N, C-alpha and C positions, 0 to 999 in steps of 0.2 A: 504494499499500500503506499509506503514511504517513496518509492520510486515514482509511482503514479502522481503523487502530491508534488514532488520535485518537478517533474515534467510538466505538469499543469501550471505551476507558478512560472516556470521558465517560458512556456508558451505565452502565458499572459503578459509577461515582460517584454518578450522579444518579437511577438507577432501582433502587430497593431490592429490587424483586422480581426484576428481571433479574440483579442481583448474586447474590442468593440461589440462583437456578436454574442459573446458568451459571459461577460462579467455579470449580467443581470440574472443569470440562471445558477450562479455559484454563490454559496455562503460559507461562512467559516466552519459550519459543521461537516463540510466536505473534507475537512483535514483532521487527521487524528494526531499528528505531530504538533505539539503545543507551539513550537517555534514556527512552523508553517502557517499556523493560524495567525500569529502576530504578523507575519510577513504578508499574508493575505489582507488582513485588515489595513495594514499600511497601504498596500497597492490599491484596494478598493476605496479607501477614504480619499486618496489622491486622485484616482480616476474620477470619483463622483464630484469632485471640486473643480477639476481641470480638463476632464475629458481627453486625456492623453496618457500614454504610459509613463510610469515613473522613471526619471533618469537615475542612474546608479548613485550619484553623489547626494541626491535629495533623499533617496531610499535610505542610505547610510545615516543621514542626519536624523530622520524620524525614527530609525532603528535605534540609535544612540539614545534618543528621548525615551523610547519605550523601555529600553534596557534600564535606564535610570529609574523610571517610574515603577517598574516591576521588580526592581532590586534583585536582578539575576546574580547568581553567584560568580565569582572569579573563574570557577571551574567550568561554568557554562559558556563563557565567552569564546574559547576556541571552537566549540561546537557550533555556536551561532555563526561565527565567521566562516567556517568551512561550508555550512549550509548556504550562506549568502553567496559565496563563490560559485557554488554548484548551480544555483538557479540563474546567475547572471552570466554564465559562460555557456 
């Protein structure tokens, strides 16, 4: 399931047409991975405000804000970084 979630997020970020056509049919319950849920919420919130895919630098800024608010542990940070690299590549 995690592979599907990763591929779905990657497609939403990298394929503008796919994002436009499918974002309305997906919600955070699609994702079992807690980090992917946060990633999806960032992506969805940005899209609903700007109607474009989120650029990597803006995504990182929102993610840093989320990490601070959610108080992720230091041990989680490398995991989160690895997942971000996977979905943006």
